Phi, psi and omega in degrees: 000122188268142176209123175133201180250134178229163182208179177241135185227118182054040174082000182239146186276139178224157174275134178274120179270301185230141168226117174265125179299325179269004179256158180264357185240157172238157178250122178257154177219158177204157176254001180264128184298343178301345181291339172304319180296344178253015175086023174279157173241163184279124179264323185198140177243125177233182181295326179269008175143182177255140178253127184246141179223163177194143178265137174227157177290139182303333177292349185259001179248163185218154168046076177271136182208158182253136183239138169224131179265129179234170186229162165241119181245112178045049174088357184250127179282135189217153172278153181230149173224147177247132171273167181307326185276012182071008171274148181251154167226139179243149180247142182237123179245100185304337185258018179218030178231073176296159016264347182286148179304145184303317181298327176298314179297319182300317178295320182297312183302316182299322178295325185271012174097005185287152185228159180294125187255310182197166181308109181092008186224143180232150182228152173225125186262156175055048180274120180297142180305328183295337180276356185245136164270109187267143172215150177252138169255135183234126180236141181298137176241119186279137171239000000 
């Protein structure tokens, strides 16, 4: 599930970690070992894999964009987050999910077991990924 800023370096997609406005470089990262062949270094080794990083000149990257993954849960558009144990929780914002009228979506969310998370947001925890229809929203990101 993609979340964050991405770009292409040498024709391969990488995650962008840091972009300093006054710097001519960007820091890229990957969890794929092929990055070593492109001069990346091992930054961190964790239970879920190895993280590789490299600073490259901004002039060597192309098409920078931000990706955010959302879900549709039983007809309701929601934001989605993944916890470390691969369980998911989804947030529903009744006043920002057209085309249904907000009150209609809110009533449906209550029936589906969403609970109040914060003012104007409702949450459902431990949702199996199989129950979600995922989609990505991709926006241009200027560097």
